[in-house]
C-alpha positions, -999 to +999 in steps of 0.1 A: +657-025+746+632-013+720+659-014+693+665-051+703+629-058+698+629-039+665+658-062+654+637-092+663+609-079+643+631-075+613+644-110+618+608-123+621+616-136+656+596-113+679+568-138+682+592-165+691+607-143+717+573-138+733+567-175+733+601-180+749+591-156+777+558-173+782+571-208+783+600-200+806+578-178+828+602-149+824+596-111+824+603-089+794+635-072+803+670-066+789+685-097+806+660-120+790+662-105+756+700-108+757+695-145+768+672-150+738+697-135+714+725-156+728+705-188+725+686-184+692+700-155+671+730-163+649+735-138+621+765-120+607+765-083+615+776-075+580+745-095+567+723-077+591+735-043+580+730-053+544+694-064+552+702-100+544+685-117+573+700-151+569+697-168+604+716-199+613+701-226+635+731-231+657+765-217+665+784-244+647+769-237+613+772-200+619+809-202+627+814-224+596+797-198+575+820-170+589+850-191+583+841-197+547+830-161+542+857-140+559+843-108+545+812-113+567+833-109+598+838-077+617+864-068+643+849-072+678+865-040+691+849-019+663+815-034+669+818-028+707+824+009+700+794+011+676+770-002+703+742-005+677+751-041+668+767-053+700+739-076+707+749-098+678+785-104+690+796-140+697 
């Protein structure tokens, strides 16, 4: 879970995550951090690895970006095996 928080810190979203927890009256645990990622974090794994922290505001614009930039896509099975970036899978 600490690595997920470190990713949020890199993306400058850790404060927003804490606000999300406070507003929704949730505890800080792996389930809630995954929920936050699924709702608010849209980034290409390739971009993240390259330290290009370009976040998208919604899934629609993110998918359009991936469609236009096919080199920014990774095979889902490869990422699942890596485990490090699994949290970013859509």
